[in-house]
FIPA-217510 format. One record per residue (C-alpha): x, z, y; chain; residue number from 1. Coordinates in steps of 0.5 Angstrom, whole numbers, plus 500, padded with zeros to 3 digits. Each point is the difference from the previous one (the first is absolute). Example, Ala and Ser with C-alpha at 12.3 -4.5 7.8 and 13.67 -1.06 7.14 Angstrom:
! residues 2
  c1  c3  c2 chaine num
 525 516 491      A   1
 502 498 507      A   2
END
This chain:
! residues 982
  c1  c3  c2 chaine num
 551 184 550      A   1
 504 502 507      A   2
 494 505 501      A   3
 502 503 493      A   4
 507 501 502      A   5
 499 503 507      A   6
 495 505 497      A   7
 505 502 494      A   8
 506 500 506      A   9
 496 505 504      A  10
 498 505 494      A  11
 507 500 498      A  12
 502 501 507      A  13
 496 506 500      A  14
 502 503 494      A  15
 507 500 502      A  16
 498 502 507      A  17
 496 506 497      A  18
 506 502 495      A  19
 505 500 506      A  20
 496 505 503      A  21
 500 505 494      A  22
 504 506 500      A  23
 504 503 495      A  24
 500 508 499      A  25
 504 504 495      A  26
 501 507 498      A  27
 500 506 495      A  28
 494 504 498      A  29
 502 507 498      A  30
 496 507 498      A  31
 500 506 503      A  32
 507 502 497      A  33
 503 493 502      A  34
 500 497 493      A  35
 498 493 500      A  36
 493 498 498      A  37
 501 494 495      A  38
 494 496 499      A  39
 496 502 506      A  40
 496 495 504      A  41
 501 497 507      A  42
 494 496 502      A  43
 499 496 507      A  44
 493 503 502      A  45
 495 495 500      A  46
 503 495 496      A  47
 502 499 493      A  48
 507 500 501      A  49
 504 505 497      A  50
 507 503 497      A  51
 502 505 495      A  52
 506 504 501      A  53
 506 500 495      A  54
 503 505 496      A  55
 504 503 506      A  56
 493 500 504      A  57
 502 494 504      A  58
 495 494 502      A  59
 500 494 505      A  60
 494 497 502      A  61
 498 494 505      A  62
 495 502 505      A  63
 496 495 505      A  64
 502 503 507      A  65
 502 507 503      A  66
 493 502 500      A  67
 499 501 493      A  68
 499 506 496      A  69
 504 502 494      A  70
 496 504 494      A  71
 504 505 496      A  72
 497 502 493      A  73
 503 504 494      A  74
 496 504 495      A  75
 500 507 501      A  76
 502 499 507      A  77
 496 500 507      A  78
 499 493 502      A  79
 504 498 507      A  80
 499 495 505      A  81
 505 497 505      A  82
 500 495 506      A  83
 505 495 500      A  84
 501 500 507      A  85
 507 497 502      A  86
 503 503 493      A  87
 504 497 495      A  88
 502 506 496      A  89
 494 504 498      A  90
 502 506 495      A  91
 495 505 498      A  92
 499 507 497      A  93
 494 501 496      A  94
 497 507 499      A  95
 496 502 493      A  96
 493 500 501      A  97
 496 506 500      A  98
 495 497 495      A  99
 501 505 494      A 100
 494 497 497      A 101
 503 493 499      A 102
 506 503 497      A 103
 502 497 493      A 104
 501 506 495      A 105
 502 501 493      A 106
 495 503 495      A 107
 500 500 493      A 108
 502 493 497      A 109
 499 497 506      A 110
 499 500 508      A 111
 495 500 505      A 112
 498 500 507      A 113
 499 507 502      A 114
 494 498 503      A 115
 497 498 493      A 116
 503 507 497      A 117
 495 505 497      A 118
 504 505 498      A 119
 505 505 503      A 120
 506 496 501      A 121
 506 502 505      A 122
 506 496 502      A 123
 507 503 502      A 124
 502 498 507      A 125
 505 494 499      A 126
 504 504 506      A 127
 501 506 495      A 128
 502 496 494      A 129
 505 496 504      A 130
 503 505 506      A 131
 501 506 496      A 132
 506 501 496      A 133
 498 504 494      A 134
 502 500 493      A 135
 493 501 497      A 136
 494 496 502      A 137
 496 506 500      A 138
 504 503 505      A 139
 497 495 505      A 140
 493 502 498      A 141
 500 507 501      A 142
 496 502 505      A 143
 498 493 502      A 144
 494 499 496      A 145
 494 504 500      A 146
 498 503 493      A 147
 507 499 497      A 148
 504 506 499      A 149
 507 499 499      A 150
 505 505 498      A 151
 508 500 500      A 152
 501 507 496      A 153
 508 499 502      A 154
 504 496 505      A 155
 506 499 494      A 156
 503 493 500      A 157
 496 496 496      A 158
 494 505 499      A 159
 493 497 499      A 160
 493 501 503      A 161
 494 502 497      A 162
 493 497 503      A 163
 493 502 499      A 164
 494 496 503      A 165
 494 504 502      A 166
 501 507 496      A 167
 502 502 493      A 168
 495 497 495      A 169
 503 503 494      A 170
 503 507 498      A 171
 505 498 494      A 172
 501 493 501      A 173
 503 496 505      A 174
 497 499 507      A 175
 505 495 502      A 176
 497 493 502      A 177
 501 494 496      A 178
 505 495 503      A 179
 500 493 499      A 180
 506 495 502      A 181
 499 493 501      A 182
 493 500 496      A 183
 503 504 494      A 184
 500 507 498      A 185
 506 504 502      A 186
 499 507 500      A 187
 498 500 492      A 188
 507 496 499      A 189
 504 506 500      A 190
 503 498 507      A 191
 499 504 507      A 192
 500 498 507      A 193
 507 501 501      A 194
 501 494 496      A 195
 497 496 506      A 196
 504 498 505      A 197
 496 501 507      A 198
 503 494 503      A 199
 497 495 495      A 200
 493 503 501      A 201
 495 495 504      A 202
 494 504 500      A 203
 497 507 497      A 204
 492 501 499      A 205
 497 506 498      A 206
 494 500 496      A 207
 496 506 500      A 208
 492 500 498      A 209
 497 498 494      A 210
 498 493 501      A 211
 507 499 502      A 212
 504 503 494      A 213
 494 499 495      A 214
 504 494 498      A 215
 506 504 497      A 216
 495 503 496      A 217
 504 506 496      A 218
 505 500 505      A 219
 497 500 507      A 220
 496 507 500      A 221
 506 503 505      A 222
 500 494 504      A 223
 505 493 500      A 224
 506 498 504      A 225
 501 492 500      A 226
 507 498 502      A 227
 501 493 502      A 228
 508 497 501      A 229
 502 495 504      A 230
 500 493 498      A 231
 503 493 503      A 232
 497 495 505      A 233
 501 493 501      A 234
 506 498 504      A 235
 507 501 501      A 236
 504 506 497      A 237
 499 506 504      A 238
 505 505 499      A 239
 499 508 502      A 240
 505 505 501      A 241
 497 507 501      A 242
 505 507 500      A 243
 499 507 502      A 244
 505 506 500      A 245
 498 507 502      A 246
 502 507 499      A 247
 496 506 497      A 248
 499 507 502      A 249
 497 506 499      A 250
 493 500 503      A 251
 499 507 500      A 252
 506 505 498      A 253
 498 507 497      A 254
 507 504 500      A 255
 501 506 496      A 256
 502 506 503      A 257
 507 500 503      A 258
 506 506 498      A 259
 497 505 505      A 260
 493 499 498      A 261
 501 500 493      A 262
 504 506 500      A 263
 495 504 504      A 264
 495 497 494      A 265
 504 503 495      A 266
 500 507 504      A 267
 492 500 501      A 268
 499 498 492      A 269
 505 506 498      A 270
 495 505 505      A 271
 494 497 497      A 272
 502 500 493      A 273
 503 507 500      A 274
 507 496 497      A 275
 506 505 501      A 276
 505 494 500      A 277
 505 502 506      A 278
 503 493 500      A 279
 498 495 506      A 280
 498 495 495      A 281
 498 500 493      A 282
 505 495 496      A 283
 508 500 499      A 284
 501 493 503      A 285
 495 502 506      A 286
 504 506 501      A 287
 507 497 500      A 288
 498 494 505      A 289
 497 505 505      A 290
 506 504 500      A 291
 504 494 501      A 292
 495 497 505      A 293
 499 494 496      A 294
 493 497 501      A 295
 497 494 497      A 296
 494 496 503      A 297
 497 497 494      A 298
 494 496 503      A 299
 506 496 504      A 300
 504 500 493      A 301
 494 496 497      A 302
 498 496 505      A 303
 503 493 504      A 304
 498 495 504      A 305
 495 495 497      A 306
 501 493 500      A 307
 496 494 498      A 308
 501 492 501      A 309
 496 494 498      A 310
 502 493 499      A 311
 495 495 499      A 312
 501 492 499      A 313
 494 495 499      A 314
 499 493 500      A 315
 494 496 500      A 316
 497 493 501      A 317
 498 494 495      A 318
 496 494 500      A 319
 493 498 499      A 320
 502 500 493      A 321
 504 506 499      A 322
 501 507 504      A 323
 504 505 499      A 324
 502 507 503      A 325
 507 503 497      A 326
 502 507 502      A 327
 506 505 499      A 328
 500 507 502      A 329
 505 506 500      A 330
 498 507 502      A 331
 505 506 500      A 332
 498 507 502      A 333
 504 506 500      A 334
 496 507 501      A 335
 501 506 505      A 336
 502 504 493      A 337
 506 498 497      A 338
 500 496 494      A 339
 493 497 501      A 340
 501 493 500      A 341
 495 494 499      A 342
 502 492 499      A 343
 495 495 499      A 344
 502 493 499      A 345
 494 494 499      A 346
 499 493 500      A 347
 494 496 500      A 348
 498 493 499      A 349
 493 497 502      A 350
 499 493 498      A 351
 493 496 501      A 352
 500 493 498      A 353
 495 494 500      A 354
 500 497 493      A 355
 495 495 501      A 356
 494 499 505      A 357
 496 505 496      A 358
 505 504 497      A 359
 504 506 503      A 360
 505 504 497      A 361
 505 506 502      A 362
 505 505 498      A 363
 501 507 503      A 364
 506 504 498      A 365
 503 506 502      A 366
 506 505 498      A 367
 501 506 502      A 368
 506 505 499      A 369
 499 508 502      A 370
 506 504 500      A 371
 500 508 501      A 372
 506 502 497      A 373
 504 506 502      A 374
 500 507 499      A 375
 496 504 505      A 376
 501 506 505      A 377
 494 505 500      A 378
 497 502 506      A 379
 496 506 497      A 380
 506 503 498      A 381
 504 499 506      A 382
 494 504 504      A 383
 501 506 495      A 384
 508 500 500      A 385
 503 506 504      A 386
 504 498 506      A 387
 506 504 497      A 388
 499 496 493      A 389
 506 497 498      A 390
 500 492 500      A 391
 506 498 496      A 392
 504 504 494      A 393
 508 501 500      A 394
 500 493 497      A 395
 497 496 505      A 396
 494 499 497      A 397
 493 502 502      A 398
 499 508 498      A 399
 494 500 495      A 400
 498 507 502      A 401
 501 500 507      A 402
 497 507 501      A 403
 504 503 493      A 404
 498 505 497      A 405
 493 497 502      A 406
 499 495 494      A 407
 493 498 502      A 408
 502 495 505      A 409
 505 494 499      A 410
 503 496 505      A 411
 496 495 503      A 412
 505 495 500      A 413
 502 501 493      A 414
 497 494 497      A 415
 502 495 506      A 416
 506 497 495      A 417
 496 500 494      A 418
 499 494 496      A 419
 493 497 501      A 420
 497 493 500      A 421
 493 499 502      A 422
 498 492 500      A 423
 494 496 499      A 424
 499 493 500      A 425
 493 495 501      A 426
 500 493 498      A 427
 494 497 501      A 428
 498 492 499      A 429
 493 498 501      A 430
 498 492 500      A 431
 494 497 502      A 432
 496 493 499      A 433
 494 498 505      A 434
 496 495 497      A 435
 495 496 505      A 436
 497 494 497      A 437
 497 495 504      A 438
 494 499 495      A 439
 497 507 502      A 440
 500 501 507      A 441
 501 508 502      A 442
 503 502 493      A 443
 507 503 499      A 444
 503 503 494      A 445
 506 504 501      A 446
 505 502 494      A 447
 504 507 501      A 448
 505 502 496      A 449
 505 506 501      A 450
 505 503 497      A 451
 504 507 502      A 452
 506 504 497      A 453
 501 507 503      A 454
 506 503 497      A 455
 503 507 502      A 456
 506 503 498      A 457
 502 508 502      A 458
 507 503 498      A 459
 502 507 502      A 460
 505 505 498      A 461
 501 507 502      A 462
 507 503 499      A 463
 504 507 501      A 464
 501 498 507      A 465
 492 501 501      A 466
 500 507 496      A 467
 498 496 493      A 468
 505 503 495      A 469
 498 496 495      A 470
 499 493 503      A 471
 493 497 500      A 472
 499 492 500      A 473
 493 497 501      A 474
 499 492 498      A 475
 493 497 501      A 476
 498 493 500      A 477
 493 497 501      A 478
 497 493 500      A 479
 493 497 502      A 480
 498 493 498      A 481
 494 497 503      A 482
 497 494 499      A 483
 493 497 504      A 484
 496 494 499      A 485
 495 498 505      A 486
 495 494 500      A 487
 496 500 506      A 488
 495 495 503      A 489
 497 499 506      A 490
 494 496 502      A 491
 498 499 508      A 492
 494 496 502      A 493
 497 499 507      A 494
 493 496 502      A 495
 496 501 506      A 496
 501 508 502      A 497
 501 502 493      A 498
 507 501 497      A 499
 501 503 493      A 500
 507 502 497      A 501
 501 502 493      A 502
 506 503 497      A 503
 501 502 493      A 504
 506 503 496      A 505
 503 501 493      A 506
 506 503 499      A 507
 504 504 495      A 508
 506 505 502      A 509
 505 504 495      A 510
 504 505 501      A 511
 506 502 496      A 512
 504 507 501      A 513
 506 503 497      A 514
 504 506 502      A 515
 506 504 496      A 516
 503 506 502      A 517
 507 504 498      A 518
 502 506 502      A 519
 507 503 497      A 520
 504 506 502      A 521
 506 504 497      A 522
 506 495 502      A 523
 507 502 500      A 524
 501 498 507      A 525
 497 496 505      A 526
 504 494 500      A 527
 495 495 496      A 528
 494 503 504      A 529
 494 496 497      A 530
 504 494 497      A 531
 501 503 493      A 532
 494 504 498      A 533
 503 500 493      A 534
 506 505 502      A 535
 495 506 502      A 536
 498 505 495      A 537
 493 500 501      A 538
 495 494 501      A 539
 493 499 501      A 540
 496 494 501      A 541
 493 497 501      A 542
 496 494 501      A 543
 493 498 502      A 544
 497 493 500      A 545
 493 497 501      A 546
 497 493 500      A 547
 493 499 504      A 548
 495 494 501      A 549
 495 498 506      A 550
 495 495 499      A 551
 496 498 506      A 552
 494 495 502      A 553
 498 500 507      A 554
 494 496 504      A 555
 499 500 508      A 556
 495 497 504      A 557
 500 499 507      A 558
 494 497 504      A 559
 500 499 508      A 560
 494 497 504      A 561
 502 497 506      A 562
 506 505 500      A 563
 495 505 502      A 564
 497 503 494      A 565
 505 502 495      A 566
 500 502 492      A 567
 505 502 495      A 568
 499 502 493      A 569
 506 501 495      A 570
 500 502 493      A 571
 506 502 496      A 572
 501 502 493      A 573
 506 503 497      A 574
 503 502 493      A 575
 505 505 500      A 576
 504 501 493      A 577
 501 507 502      A 578
 493 502 500      A 579
 497 504 494      A 580
 499 497 494      A 581
 493 503 500      A 582
 498 496 507      A 583
 499 493 501      A 584
 507 500 503      A 585
 496 495 506      A 586
 497 502 506      A 587
 496 496 505      A 588
 501 501 508      A 589
 495 497 504      A 590
 499 500 508      A 591
 496 497 505      A 592
 501 499 508      A 593
 496 497 506      A 594
 502 498 506      A 595
 497 498 507      A 596
 504 497 505      A 597
 495 502 506      A 598
 504 497 505      A 599
 498 493 498      A 600
 493 501 501      A 601
 497 497 506      A 602
 498 507 504      A 603
 508 501 500      A 604
 502 493 501      A 605
 501 501 508      A 606
 502 507 500      A 607
 506 502 504      A 608
 500 507 497      A 609
 500 498 492      A 610
 505 495 498      A 611
 500 501 493      A 612
 495 505 496      A 613
 500 500 492      A 614
 496 505 496      A 615
 502 502 493      A 616
 498 503 494      A 617
 502 501 493      A 618
 499 504 493      A 619
 503 499 494      A 620
 504 503 494      A 621
 508 500 499      A 622
 504 504 495      A 623
 506 503 498      A 624
 504 499 493      A 625
 502 507 501      A 626
 503 501 493      A 627
 507 498 497      A 628
 501 497 494      A 629
 499 504 493      A 630
 497 506 503      A 631
 494 499 497      A 632
 503 501 493      A 633
 502 507 497      A 634
 508 501 500      A 635
 505 505 497      A 636
 507 502 503      A 637
 506 501 495      A 638
 503 507 500      A 639
 506 503 496      A 640
 499 506 496      A 641
 504 503 494      A 642
 497 499 493      A 643
 504 503 494      A 644
 506 501 504      A 645
 500 493 503      A 646
 498 497 507      A 647
 494 496 499      A 648
 496 495 504      A 649
 493 501 500      A 650
 494 498 504      A 651
 495 505 504      A 652
 494 498 504      A 653
 501 497 507      A 654
 494 496 503      A 655
 493 500 498      A 656
 498 493 501      A 657
 493 498 502      A 658
 497 493 498      A 659
 494 500 505      A 660
 505 500 506      A 661
 498 494 505      A 662
 501 499 507      A 663
 498 504 507      A 664
 495 496 503      A 665
 499 500 508      A 666
 493 498 503      A 667
 501 499 508      A 668
 496 498 506      A 669
 503 497 506      A 670
 497 499 507      A 671
 504 497 505      A 672
 500 496 507      A 673
 505 495 503      A 674
 500 499 507      A 675
 503 496 506      A 676
 498 502 507      A 677
 501 498 507      A 678
 502 493 499      A 679
 504 503 494      A 680
 504 505 504      A 681
 498 505 496      A 682
 499 500 492      A 683
 499 504 494      A 684
 497 502 494      A 685
 496 506 498      A 686
 499 502 492      A 687
 496 506 497      A 688
 501 501 492      A 689
 498 504 495      A 690
 503 500 493      A 691
 498 504 493      A 692
 505 499 495      A 693
 498 503 493      A 694
 503 500 493      A 695
 506 503 502      A 696
 505 502 495      A 697
 501 507 499      A 698
 504 505 495      A 699
 494 504 497      A 700
 502 507 497      A 701
 498 500 492      A 702
 501 505 495      A 703
 507 501 498      A 704
 497 501 493      A 705
 500 492 500      A 706
 508 500 500      A 707
 499 498 507      A 708
 499 503 507      A 709
 497 494 504      A 710
 497 493 500      A 711
 500 495 505      A 712
 493 498 502      A 713
 495 496 505      A 714
 497 505 503      A 715
 501 502 508      A 716
 497 497 506      A 717
 502 499 507      A 718
 497 497 506      A 719
 504 498 507      A 720
 496 499 506      A 721
 503 497 507      A 722
 500 496 506      A 723
 506 495 503      A 724
 500 498 507      A 725
 505 494 502      A 726
 501 498 507      A 727
 504 495 504      A 728
 500 498 507      A 729
 504 496 506      A 730
 500 506 505      A 731
 503 496 505      A 732
 502 492 501      A 733
 503 499 507      A 734
 505 495 501      A 735
 507 501 496      A 736
 497 507 498      A 737
 496 501 494      A 738
 498 507 497      A 739
 496 500 493      A 740
 498 506 496      A 741
 497 501 493      A 742
 498 507 497      A 743
 497 502 493      A 744
 497 506 498      A 745
 497 502 493      A 746
 497 506 497      A 747
 499 501 492      A 748
 496 506 497      A 749
 502 501 493      A 750
 496 504 495      A 751
 500 502 493      A 752
 493 499 497      A 753
 501 502 493      A 754
 505 502 495      A 755
 498 501 493      A 756
 493 499 501      A 757
 498 507 501      A 758
 501 500 508      A 759
 505 506 499      A 760
 507 501 504      A 761
 507 499 496      A 762
 504 505 504      A 763
 506 499 495      A 764
 501 493 503      A 765
 497 502 507      A 766
 494 495 499      A 767
 494 503 504      A 768
 493 497 500      A 769
 498 497 507      A 770
 508 500 502      A 771
 505 495 500      A 772
 504 498 495      A 773
 506 503 503      A 774
 500 507 503      A 775
 504 506 502      A 776
 497 506 496      A 777
 503 506 501      A 778
 500 507 504      A 779
 498 501 507      A 780
 505 503 504      A 781
 498 505 505      A 782
 506 503 502      A 783
 506 504 498      A 784
 499 508 498      A 785
 504 504 505      A 786
 503 507 500      A 787
 494 505 501      A 788
 495 496 496      A 789
 497 502 494      A 790
 499 494 495      A 791
 499 505 494      A 792
 493 498 499      A 793
 500 493 501      A 794
 507 498 498      A 795
 503 506 496      A 796
 507 497 499      A 797
 501 497 507      A 798
 505 503 505      A 799
 501 499 507      A 800
 503 493 501      A 801
 496 497 494      A 802
 495 495 502      A 803
 492 502 501      A 804
 495 496 497      A 805
 492 500 501      A 806
 496 503 495      A 807
 495 494 500      A 808
 496 502 494      A 809
 499 507 503      A 810
 502 504 494      A 811
 504 505 503      A 812
 507 497 497      A 813
 504 494 501      A 814
 499 496 493      A 815
 501 493 498      A 816
 492 499 502      A 817
 502 501 507      A 818
 503 493 500      A 819
 496 495 504      A 820
 501 492 502      A 821
 504 500 506      A 822
 500 493 501      A 823
 501 493 498      A 824
 507 496 498      A 825
 497 494 503      A 826
 499 499 507      A 827
 493 500 503      A 828
 501 495 504      A 829
 505 495 502      A 830
 502 495 506      A 831
 505 496 504      A 832
 500 497 507      A 833
 505 494 501      A 834
 501 498 507      A 835
 504 493 501      A 836
 502 498 507      A 837
 503 493 502      A 838
 503 498 506      A 839
 503 493 500      A 840
 505 499 494      A 841
 500 508 499      A 842
 496 504 495      A 843
 499 507 499      A 844
 496 503 494      A 845
 498 508 500      A 846
 497 502 494      A 847
 497 507 499      A 848
 497 503 493      A 849
 497 506 498      A 850
 497 504 494      A 851
 496 506 501      A 852
 496 505 496      A 853
 505 501 494      A 854
 503 507 498      A 855
 506 500 495      A 856
 504 506 497      A 857
 506 501 504      A 858
 506 502 495      A 859
 505 500 505      A 860
 496 507 502      A 861
 501 503 493      A 862
 506 503 498      A 863
 497 505 495      A 864
 504 505 498      A 865
 507 496 502      A 866
 500 503 507      A 867
 506 504 499      A 868
 503 494 496      A 869
 500 494 504      A 870
 500 497 507      A 871
 493 499 504      A 872
 498 495 505      A 873
 503 502 507      A 874
 494 502 504      A 875
 495 501 494      A 876
 499 508 502      A 877
 499 506 495      A 878
 497 507 501      A 879
 504 506 501      A 880
 497 507 502      A 881
 503 498 507      A 882
 497 494 502      A 883
 493 501 496      A 884
 499 492 499      A 885
 493 499 498      A 886
 501 493 497      A 887
 506 500 496      A 888
 502 505 494      A 889
 506 505 499      A 890
 506 497 497      A 891
 499 504 494      A 892
 493 498 499      A 893
 500 497 492      A 894
 493 496 501      A 895
 497 502 493      A 896
 494 496 501      A 897
 503 494 501      A 898
 498 498 507      A 899
 502 493 502      A 900
 499 501 508      A 901
 495 495 501      A 902
 501 497 507      A 903
 497 495 505      A 904
 504 493 498      A 905
 496 496 506      A 906
 505 496 504      A 907
 500 494 505      A 908
 506 496 500      A 909
 503 495 505      A 910
 501 495 494      A 911
 504 494 503      A 912
 502 497 506      A 913
 502 493 501      A 914
 503 496 506      A 915
 501 493 499      A 916
 503 494 504      A 917
 497 493 497      A 918
 504 494 503      A 919
 496 495 504      A 920
 500 492 499      A 921
 505 499 506      A 922
 505 505 497      A 923
 499 498 493      A 924
 502 493 502      A 925
 506 502 504      A 926
 503 504 493      A 927
 497 494 496      A 928
 496 505 496      A 929
 493 499 497      A 930
 498 508 501      A 931
 504 506 502      A 932
 497 507 500      A 933
 504 507 502      A 934
 497 506 499      A 935
 502 508 500      A 936
 495 504 496      A 937
 499 508 498      A 938
 497 503 495      A 939
 497 507 498      A 940
 502 502 507      A 941
 496 506 502      A 942
 495 505 496      A 943
 495 505 503      A 944
 498 505 495      A 945
 499 507 498      A 946
 504 499 494      A 947
 506 504 499      A 948
 505 496 495      A 949
 503 493 500      A 950
 494 496 500      A 951
 493 501 499      A 952
 498 494 496      A 953
 505 501 495      A 954
 500 504 493      A 955
 506 504 500      A 956
 502 503 493      A 957
 502 508 501      A 958
 504 500 494      A 959
 508 502 500      A 960
 502 495 495      A 961
 505 495 501      A 962
 495 495 498      A 963
 496 501 507      A 964
 500 494 503      A 965
 496 502 507      A 966
 502 496 506      A 967
 498 501 507      A 968
 496 495 505      A 969
 505 496 503      A 970
 500 496 507      A 971
 502 493 499      A 972
 503 496 506      A 973
 501 493 499      A 974
 502 493 504      A 975
 499 494 497      A 976
 499 492 502      A 977
 496 495 497      A 978
 503 493 500      A 979
 497 493 499      A 980
 505 494 500      A 981
 498 494 503      A 982
END
């Protein structure tokens, strides 16, 4: 008994002694931006002793002695080991892993490890999502993703962007990608990407090849963009406040001619045109202001310092049972042109709940209100105004015709005070339930139900102060309602080296659209504007509505052997109500893909050169719904005609329907390689693809004896071939300094294979067999006719100062047959380079974007026969007998051939530069904050181009009406901060 008691005493004493030797270590784990990493693993190396960080990234753990080593791990980050030594506090910053093949990416109806993905899927970097102050998420994508061409046709506040993935695959139908938000269709519900607050976005993936997009059937041919918004995580509430403010200025200013240059221009025009006008200037107001020395800088009158500010507050958190993310956002933007304003307010609530051990549910809600109210000034008219025009009239209001008696050009500020409301909203509610029954391991059923309401309102009034002597009001309203129900099941099974995954879908979507427009004119005064249309002497109204339905089934099989050999097969069947009644209304879209993770083979297991290497290949069919509802039916339009002396409403043939219309089909092949080299220091992706789109929708001419002139048919064929390269590298990593670089390159060759089945060109529409869809077809300018040259043989109507064109068909005279394809409107290749420099807590990001090989018509160079009636851009140049200019015509040139001045629109742009400071753990503790980032950013800073004009990327309307909404490219300079409360 005594021996037993003695033994227990010794054991107990040794335990006490051992415990007294242990050391308590505490600290905090943060990411590269000094944000806490909750749920990270802390392990004492060589033991089973470990801890997990809390929601603030904090931990504490007991170690055996000072020689112990702690191992820190977190998914997506490199593991780090630190010897304890004499430390009691160990704070750790983890860096993201460069093992891109192990990242989890969102794919259609699910997620996959990138190493298991067999299709071409690109993820937008989280840095561009989180660190760029943009109003539309596609602005972050522009130039940063190979194969995706993003165009912002205007920098006006609240203006949208357009995207094309791997070239244009349709002539008449939409070529924009299908957008999916949180797993639910978005782009087909009537909304736009302007409705989505960029601060709410967690990830953005782009599906490019047939294997990746075939899962979306008739809506996948133009590529797919998957957007996932932020969700809550377990832990105490995390409150974040993000804000930025900034200014906007003209990125490139095109000034009109000043007073002296304008006076000289009119003198030169009189000489060239043979005018006998003895006045210095042509019009009454100009002559009076010239005599009185009154000068107006019209571009200075229409422009202003633009301003932008954004405020975003979010709160997220939850328990193991319920998680939430709630955010509110307010964006206000005042443009660089007077009257252009945009305000967006948005609210979002994402709630996930674990209802039972086998049933999860959730609701995603968001509300967005977009406001574009206000009358606009007019940049194009400002550029045409005489510096001697009158800004104000005798009553202090804007002079309607500043160059009176010239009545063609109205005051560019005339509409600034005109009543104008332009608003739209997006109300979206999505609910889901996930069922994972215990009796069927690996099986999961998901029910998605979504509803979207997108109403819009537009009202405007033009009164006497704009030159409308009758007063004209316009009221337009529209509403789109969309309902989607999706039933999705997933089944995954693994045994030995085999892994099988099956995904199935049965879904239905209904879209209901209605719009109405009323125009009224003839008001006795302007007091009521658009508020009482019944007081007008003349009104007209129109309305339009439709309802469409889409019914879909899908099955996908994924197979993996030892994570080395991958196989994916997909088939989707879509039925669309708008297809012709003679068609089956259903289309089947299959695809297959193979993948080989070569780096998992034994012969590369010990390679110091290759860290990861995967080959991919895919082949499949996708579709484009292409047609709008009701276009398969013949329709008539109303017309009012006199009958027996009475005005009577009748009908006339309008559109000839085609009951055989169906979808456009794209057959695509893709071969790609994903790699990581030199111990993951260099990583990248290379893809080569070829697509062929058939059954294009085209309007075909038919004999007018039928009562119609054309009919829509599935006829044409277009092909796209291209190469995409994306690279990322850690150039230098030494001490506190790290330099990372990424680059992307993409080239696309677009070609029309056939149009109407006869392999013939359609010159009227500028469609040519073997050429891209968008081309510039015009005369080839070879100079300007000079004094002493004889144009009578080749161009009998030409005179000195007229443009000289090439006789390309060698007929001896210049005719329309001399027009040739001078270039393509889409870039031949695009690219981008990003350099990111990290030094301690400071980070500098520099991004350069380029688009090369595109040609566009330059309307700014085309003054037609108005050279003597309007102002011109300063420095544009023009021919005179004295200067013998050989590129620009005389002011008297009338351009009877409708030459459009095609020019090279290639450009390289310093797209954005961002300098940020991310507070470290020590600073955060002092400030009692969970996170702090302060940054300065500049966008559209410098553009290198041969293009003469505001912006080579944008399309400018050269008309001189008050409706012209052309807007210059702007440079944006912002400062901001992101704060996380502790």
